[in-house]
C-alpha positions as CSV (number, residue, x, y, z in Angstrom):
1,M,107.7,167.4,151.1
2,A,109.9,167.7,153.4
3,P,110.1,165.7,156.5
4,G,109.7,168.5,158.5
5,A,106.3,169.3,157.1
6,T,104.8,165.9,157.9
7,K,105.7,166.0,161.4
8,A,103.9,169.3,161.6
9,R,100.8,167.9,159.6
10,R,101.3,164.6,162.1
11,A,101.0,166.4,165.4
12,I,98.2,168.5,164.3
13,P,95.0,167.5,165.7
14,S,91.9,167.7,163.2
15,P,88.8,167.9,164.4
16,L,87.4,164.8,161.6
17,R,90.1,162.8,163.4
18,G,87.5,160.7,165.8
19,V,84.8,161.2,163.0
20,S,87.7,158.8,161.2
21,S,88.1,156.3,163.5
22,L,84.1,155.8,164.0
23,R,84.5,155.2,160.4
24,G,86.6,152.9,160.5
25,A,84.9,151.0,163.1
26,V,81.1,151.2,161.6
27,L,82.2,150.5,157.9
28,P,83.5,146.8,158.7
29,L,80.2,146.0,160.9
30,I,78.0,148.0,158.1
31,A,79.1,145.3,155.2
32,F,79.1,142.3,157.9
33,S,75.2,143.3,158.1
34,A,75.2,143.5,154.8
35,S,76.8,140.7,153.7
36,L,74.1,138.9,156.4
37,A,71.4,139.8,155.1
38,L,72.6,139.5,151.7
39,G,73.1,135.5,152.6
40,M,70.1,135.2,154.3
41,S,68.2,136.0,151.5
42,M,70.0,134.3,148.9
43,Q,69.2,131.6,151.5
44,S,65.4,132.5,152.0
45,S,65.3,132.3,148.2
46,A,66.9,129.2,147.8
47,A,64.4,127.6,150.0
48,S,61.4,128.9,148.1
49,A,62.4,127.4,145.3
50,H,61.9,124.0,146.4
51,P,58.8,122.5,147.7
52,T,57.8,122.6,151.2
53,A,55.8,119.2,151.2
54,A,56.5,117.4,148.0
55,D,54.2,114.3,147.4
56,P,56.0,111.0,148.4
57,G,56.9,109.1,145.5
58,P,55.5,107.3,143.3
59,S,52.9,109.9,143.4
60,A,49.4,109.3,143.1
61,R,49.2,109.7,139.7
62,D,51.9,107.6,139.0
63,V,50.0,104.8,140.7
64,K,46.9,106.0,138.8
65,R,48.7,105.7,135.5
66,S,49.9,101.7,136.2
67,Q,46.4,101.2,137.2
68,D,45.1,102.6,134.2
69,R,47.7,100.9,131.8
70,V,46.3,97.6,133.7
71,R,42.6,98.5,132.7
72,E,44.3,99.0,128.9
73,R,46.1,95.7,128.8
74,A,42.8,93.7,130.6
75,A,40.3,95.5,127.8
76,E,42.9,94.2,125.1
77,V,42.7,90.5,126.2
78,G,38.9,90.9,126.8
79,R,38.9,92.0,123.2
80,T,41.2,89.0,122.2
81,K,39.5,86.7,124.2
82,A,36.0,87.5,122.2
83,K,38.3,87.3,118.7
84,L,39.4,84.1,120.3
85,A,35.5,82.9,121.0
86,Q,34.5,84.1,117.5
87,A,37.4,82.1,115.6
88,D,36.9,79.2,118.1
89,G,33.4,79.3,117.3
90,E,34.1,79.2,113.3
91,L,36.5,76.6,113.7
92,D,33.6,74.4,115.1
93,R,31.3,75.0,113.0
94,L,34.4,74.3,109.7
95,A,35.3,70.9,111.9
96,V,31.7,69.7,111.6
97,A,31.6,71.1,107.8
98,A,34.6,68.8,107.6
99,E,33.5,65.8,109.2
100,T,30.2,66.0,107.4
101,A,32.5,66.2,104.0
102,I,34.8,63.3,105.3
103,E,31.9,61.2,106.3
104,R,30.5,61.8,103.2
105,Y,33.7,60.9,100.9
106,N,33.7,58.0,102.9
107,G,30.5,56.8,102.1
108,E,31.2,57.6,98.1
109,R,34.6,55.7,98.5
110,L,32.4,52.9,100.0
111,K,30.1,53.3,97.1
112,L,33.1,53.2,94.6
113,Q,34.2,50.4,96.2
114,R,31.0,48.4,95.7
115,S,30.2,50.0,92.5
116,Q,33.8,48.3,91.6
117,Q,33.6,44.9,92.7
118,A,29.7,44.7,91.2
119,H,31.5,45.8,87.6
120,R,34.1,43.1,88.4
121,D,31.0,40.5,89.3
122,T,29.7,41.4,86.0
123,L,32.6,41.1,83.9
124,V,33.2,37.2,85.5
125,R,29.7,36.4,84.5
126,L,30.4,37.7,80.8
127,A,33.2,36.0,80.6
128,E,31.9,32.7,81.8
129,A,28.7,33.4,79.2
130,D,31.1,33.6,76.5
131,R,33.2,30.8,77.6
132,R,30.0,28.4,77.3
133,L,28.8,30.5,74.8
134,E,31.7,29.4,72.5
135,A,31.5,25.9,73.9
136,T,27.6,25.7,72.8
137,R,28.9,26.9,69.5
138,A,31.4,24.3,69.2
139,E,29.6,21.8,70.2
140,L,26.7,22.6,67.2
141,A,29.3,22.9,64.8
142,S,30.7,19.7,65.9
143,F,27.5,17.9,65.1
144,A,26.3,20.0,62.2
145,A,29.9,18.3,60.5
146,Q,28.3,15.0,62.0
147,A,25.2,14.8,60.3
148,Y,26.3,16.2,57.4
149,R,28.8,13.1,57.1
150,Y,26.1,10.9,58.0
151,N,23.3,12.5,55.7
152,T,24.5,14.5,53.2
153,G,26.2,13.8,50.1
154,Y,26.4,13.9,46.5
155,N,24.1,11.0,46.4
156,Q,21.7,10.8,49.3
157,M,19.4,8.3,47.8
158,P,21.1,4.6,47.7
159,L,22.1,6.0,51.4
160,A,18.5,6.2,52.2
161,L,17.6,2.9,49.8
162,T,20.9,0.7,51.5
163,G,21.5,1.9,55.2
164,N,20.7,0.6,58.6
165,G,17.0,0.3,58.4
166,G,16.4,1.2,54.6
167,P,14.2,4.0,54.0
168,Q,12.7,4.5,57.0
169,G,15.4,4.3,59.2
170,S,16.9,7.0,57.3
171,M,13.7,9.4,58.2
172,D,13.8,8.2,61.6
173,R,18.3,9.1,61.8
174,A,17.0,12.5,59.7
175,A,14.4,13.1,61.8
176,T,16.5,12.8,64.8
177,V,19.4,15.1,63.5
178,E,16.4,17.7,62.9
179,M,15.7,17.5,66.6
180,L,18.9,17.9,68.1
181,A,19.5,20.6,65.9
182,E,16.7,22.5,66.8
183,R,17.6,21.5,70.6
184,R,21.2,22.7,69.9
185,A,19.9,26.3,68.5
186,A,17.7,26.9,70.9
187,M,20.6,26.0,73.4
188,V,22.5,28.8,71.1
189,E,19.5,31.3,72.0
190,R,19.5,30.8,75.2
191,V,23.6,31.5,75.4
192,E,23.5,34.5,73.2
193,A,20.3,35.5,75.3
194,A,22.5,35.3,78.3
195,R,25.5,37.0,76.9
196,N,23.6,39.8,75.6
197,V,22.1,40.3,79.3
198,A,25.3,40.1,80.7
199,D,27.2,42.7,78.5
200,V,24.0,44.6,79.5
201,F,25.1,44.3,83.1
202,R,29.0,45.0,82.3
203,R,27.6,48.3,80.3
204,Q,25.4,49.2,83.2
205,A,27.9,48.5,85.9
206,Q,30.6,50.2,83.9
207,A,28.4,53.5,83.7
208,A,27.1,53.0,87.6
209,S,31.4,52.7,88.4
210,A,32.3,55.9,85.9
211,E,29.6,57.4,87.7
212,Q,30.4,56.5,91.0
213,S,34.2,57.7,90.6
214,T,33.2,61.0,89.6
215,A,31.2,61.3,92.3
216,T,34.0,60.0,94.6
217,K,36.6,62.6,92.9
218,R,33.9,65.2,93.7
219,A,33.8,64.0,98.0
220,D,37.2,63.6,98.1
221,E,37.6,67.6,96.5
222,A,34.9,68.5,99.1
223,R,37.0,66.9,101.2
224,R,40.2,68.4,100.7
225,A,38.8,71.5,100.2
226,T,37.3,71.5,103.8
227,Q,40.2,70.3,105.4
228,A,41.8,73.1,104.1
229,A,39.7,75.5,105.6
230,V,40.2,74.0,109.0
231,A,43.6,74.1,108.9
232,A,43.4,77.5,108.0
233,Q,41.2,78.7,110.7
234,Q,43.3,76.4,113.1
235,A,46.0,78.4,112.1
236,S,44.2,81.6,112.6
237,V,43.4,80.3,116.5
238,Q,46.6,79.7,117.3
239,R,48.2,82.7,116.2
240,I,45.3,84.7,118.1
241,E,45.5,82.1,121.2
242,A,49.2,82.9,121.0
243,E,48.0,87.1,120.9
244,K,46.4,86.0,123.6
245,R,49.3,84.7,125.8
246,R,50.9,88.0,124.9
247,L,48.7,90.4,125.8
248,E,48.4,88.0,129.0
249,R,51.7,88.5,129.8
250,R,51.6,91.7,129.3
251,L,48.8,92.2,131.6
252,G,50.8,90.3,134.1
253,S,53.6,92.3,133.3
254,A,51.5,95.8,133.7
255,E,49.8,94.6,136.5
256,A,52.6,93.2,138.8
257,H,54.3,97.1,137.8
258,A,50.9,98.5,139.7
259,A,51.5,96.8,142.2
260,R,54.8,97.5,142.9
261,V,54.4,101.3,142.4
262,K,50.7,100.8,144.3
263,R,53.6,99.0,147.2
264,A,55.8,101.8,146.8
265,R,53.2,104.3,147.0
266,E,52.0,102.5,150.1
267,R,55.5,102.5,151.7
268,A,56.3,106.0,151.2
269,L,53.3,107.3,152.7
270,Q,53.6,104.7,155.3
271,K,57.0,106.4,156.0
272,V,55.7,109.9,156.0
273,E,53.4,109.1,158.1
274,S,55.8,107.1,160.4
275,R,57.9,110.5,160.3
276,K,55.0,112.0,161.5
277,V,54.2,110.0,163.8
278,R,57.6,109.7,165.2
279,S,58.1,113.5,165.3
280,K,54.9,113.7,167.6
281,F,56.1,111.5,170.2
282,T,59.7,112.5,169.7
283,G,62.1,114.5,172.9
284,T,62.5,113.8,175.8
285,K,62.0,110.6,177.4
286,R,60.8,112.1,180.3
287,P,57.2,111.8,181.3
288,V,55.4,115.4,179.6
289,A,54.2,117.9,182.0
290,G,50.6,118.0,182.9
291,L,50.1,114.7,181.7
292,P,48.4,111.1,183.9
293,T,50.9,108.8,184.1
294,T,49.1,105.9,182.3
295,A,48.8,108.7,179.1
296,A,52.8,109.3,179.6
297,R,53.6,105.9,179.7
298,G,51.4,104.7,176.9
299,A,53.6,107.7,175.0
300,V,57.0,106.1,175.8
301,A,55.3,103.0,174.6
302,V,54.5,104.3,171.6
303,R,58.1,105.6,171.3
304,A,59.4,102.3,171.7
305,A,57.0,100.8,169.2
306,L,58.0,103.2,166.5
307,R,61.4,103.1,166.7
308,W,61.7,99.7,164.8
309,L,59.4,100.1,162.4
310,G,60.5,98.4,159.2
311,T,61.7,95.5,161.6
312,P,60.5,91.7,159.9
313,Y,57.5,90.1,161.5
314,S,59.2,86.9,163.1
315,W,56.5,84.2,164.9
316,G,57.3,83.9,167.8
317,G,59.9,86.6,167.8
318,G,60.3,90.2,170.7
319,T,61.0,90.5,174.4
320,V,61.7,93.1,176.5
321,D,65.1,93.8,175.3
322,G,64.1,93.9,171.6
323,P,63.3,92.0,168.2
324,S,64.7,88.4,168.5
325,Y,64.6,84.9,166.4
326,G,60.8,83.5,166.7
327,V,59.8,79.9,166.5
328,G,58.2,77.5,163.7
329,Q,58.5,79.8,160.9
330,G,60.1,82.7,162.4
331,A,63.0,80.6,163.9
332,R,65.2,81.6,161.2
333,T,64.5,85.9,161.3
334,I,65.1,88.2,163.8
335,G,61.7,90.5,164.6
336,F,59.0,90.5,166.7
337,D,55.4,89.0,166.2
338,C,52.6,91.2,167.2
339,S,52.3,90.4,171.3
340,G,55.6,90.1,171.4
341,L,56.0,94.3,169.6
342,A,53.4,94.7,172.6
343,I,55.9,93.3,175.7
344,Y,58.7,95.1,174.3
345,A,56.8,98.4,174.0
346,W,55.2,98.4,177.4
347,H,58.2,96.8,179.2
348,K,60.1,100.4,178.4
349,A,57.0,102.3,180.0
350,G,57.9,99.9,183.0
351,V,54.7,97.8,182.7
352,R,55.2,93.7,182.3
353,L,53.2,91.9,180.1
354,D,53.1,88.1,179.2
355,H,53.7,86.8,175.3
356,W,50.0,86.2,174.6
357,T,47.3,88.1,173.6
358,G,44.8,86.2,176.0
359,T,46.6,88.1,178.8
360,Q,47.7,91.2,177.0
361,W,43.9,91.4,176.8
362,T,43.8,91.5,180.2
363,S,46.3,93.0,181.3
364,G,44.5,96.4,182.0
365,P,40.9,98.2,181.9
366,H,39.0,98.0,178.9
367,V,38.7,101.7,177.0
368,P,35.9,102.2,174.7
369,L,37.2,102.9,171.2
370,D,36.1,106.6,170.8
371,E,38.5,107.3,174.1
372,L,41.2,105.4,173.1
373,R,44.6,107.3,173.6
374,P,48.3,106.4,172.7
375,G,49.2,103.3,173.7
376,D,46.1,101.7,174.1
377,L,46.5,98.6,173.0
378,V,44.1,97.2,170.2
379,F,42.9,93.8,169.9
380,F,41.1,91.8,167.0
381,A,39.3,88.3,167.2
382,T,37.9,85.9,164.4
383,D,34.7,86.4,166.6
384,T,34.7,90.2,168.0
385,S,32.1,88.8,170.6
386,D,33.9,86.3,171.7
387,P,37.8,87.5,173.6
388,G,38.4,83.8,173.4
389,T,39.1,84.1,169.5
390,I,41.6,87.1,169.4
391,H,44.3,86.5,167.3
392,H,46.2,90.0,166.7
393,V,47.3,93.4,168.9
394,G,48.4,96.8,167.7
395,I,49.4,99.8,169.4
396,Y,47.3,102.7,169.3
397,V,49.6,105.7,168.2
398,G,46.2,108.0,167.3
399,K,44.0,109.7,164.6
400,G,42.5,106.1,164.3
401,R,46.1,104.5,163.4
402,M,48.1,101.2,165.4
403,A,51.8,99.7,165.3
404,E,51.7,96.5,164.5
405,A,53.7,93.2,163.4
406,P,51.2,92.0,161.1
407,Y,51.9,88.6,159.3
408,T,54.9,86.9,158.2
409,G,56.5,88.6,155.1
410,A,55.7,92.1,156.4
411,R,57.2,94.2,158.6
412,V,56.2,96.5,161.6
413,R,54.3,99.1,160.0
414,I,51.6,101.9,160.7
415,S,48.0,100.9,159.7
416,S,44.8,101.4,160.2
417,V,42.6,100.3,163.7
418,H,38.9,100.0,161.7
419,R,39.0,96.6,160.5
420,D,36.1,94.5,161.2
421,D,37.4,91.9,163.6
422,L,38.8,95.1,165.8
423,I,36.9,93.9,169.5
424,G,38.2,96.4,171.9
425,A,40.8,97.7,173.7
426,T,42.6,97.4,177.0
427,R,45.1,100.3,178.3
428,P,48.0,98.2,180.3
429,A,48.1,99.2,183.6
430,L,51.2,98.4,186.5
């Protein structure tokens, strides 16, 4: 195209020129609006993809599961304890049987010892009878030999005629020999009879000893069998005891885990509640329009107390400037005790309180419990009829809850005012 034609075209006014200009301005605006709408739509979709109020972890289901696990472990321990009790009972029965068997064995062994001693005594008596019998026999033989030599021979007649005393003396000697022979024979018979009796006793003692030895062996076998049963039962009891200890350790672990989960759940819920309470009292520190002055001061006191949620309890701790070292148990801990938190919170509201629940109780008018307002001090006593026994104070935050510094080892928290030791409330005044 020629240059002149181009210039001529540029010089010609067109009715669409204004439209083109307007479109050039509007199109970017439309594109921006579309992208803005798309972005908002994506943000809305992303927001809708997440829950708005998640259950604070651990969840109630986690707590229930941990408690169920504790109950299961406790049931296991209970069953094992029952099994152990049964095993202990069986062990006691076997122990009694073992003691009976042992005592029976001891008795049989004593009888065996006595039987053996009787057998030995009989053998001694028998040996003595044998000795006496042999001696008597030897004496009788010697006597017979002498009698034969003096009164017998090939020719007795000359001896009878020519011996001492003659025939009469010979006859006397023969009669004496015969008498002595009869006495010796009677003695031999008595010795033999005694020996026979001793032999009978020996055989009886031997038989009794053998029978007693058999009885003792049987008693010893019963003793060993019973002792083996006792040993086996003891091993069984020891195994059950070891199992019980193992299950008790598991139960302890489950209980500790359940306690940790429960505490974590309580802390999570407390954080949620703390955020809710904080959100109610956050914002400008100036008195809210339309509220009475005392109500505004109470709100300021609540805000001040909520600032220190989670601060350690320190016995004697807390000043108008905030947490501090306490005394005694709290000497090494920076924090608040119950009345220390109250004096700090109400100092921020412009009211001076003493660091003692006794004067804090009388720092303003007493308020009926059904007319409590945030900031009121709620008191607790060991005797709810005697204000002189007040031992604790909290700062009411609404809906039956209070901010408090509870006890050593705990932290500033929000908890219920509905306790058995609740004695009343005070609304501090200037």
